[in-house]
N, C-alpha and C positions, 0 to 999 in steps of 0.2 A: 504494500500500500504506500503510495507516494502522494503527499499533499501537493496541490496545485496552488502555490502561494501567489499573493498579489492579484487576486481576482476581484473584480468589482461586485460580485454577487454577495460576498461576505457581509453579513449584518443587514442585508436588504430584507424587507418584510412584505407580506401580502396575505391574501386569504387563500386557504388551501384549495378551494374549488377553482378559483381563477388561475392559480399557478399550475394546478394539475392539467387544466385545459391547455395552457400554453406549452407545458413540457410534453404533453402527449403529441402535439403537432411536430415536435422535434424527435419523436420516437423514444422518449424517456418513459419509464414506467415506475410506478410506486414500488420501491424495494420490498422484498418479502419479509424483512425483519422490522417492520414498522410497529409502533405501539401507539397508544392514545396520546402520548406526549412528545413523540419524535418519529422521524422517518427519513427517507431519502428518495430522490429521483435518480434512477439508474438507467444507463444506456450502454449497449455494446458498441465499442469503437472499432474493434478488429477481431477477427477469428481466423485461426489457421488450424491445422490438424492437431496441434499440441497445446495451444493456449488460447485463451479468450481475454481480451483487454476491455475493461469496463471503465466508465467514468461514473462517479457517485457524487451527488450533490446533497449533503445532509441538511436537515432542518430540525428545529425545535418548535413545538407548539407553545405559544405564549398566551393564548386565550382560547378557551373551548377545548374540544377533543377532536382528534384527527378524523373521526368518521363524520364530522360536520363540515360541509363545504365552506361555512362562514368562519371556521377556526382560523385564527391568525398565527402565522408562522414566521420565523426568522432563519435565514440561511447561515450555515457554517462554512468552513473551508472545504471545497471540493477535493476529491482525491481519486 
């Protein structure tokens, strides 16, 4: 796991429903290890026969719970 430093998404906020729609358009999916207070948007960048490279954009829920599209989230450092 390698952090992607100096990205402008860190500390940006929004509502989960709006952000999920936006990330879906770029082939990101809600990571399978989400919980009601955190999650990530994941996307496969490259695949070959031996390895798969992903990018993960983590977030924390600051208001509400993740199963609510109106929940507010803040992004962490992608990796």
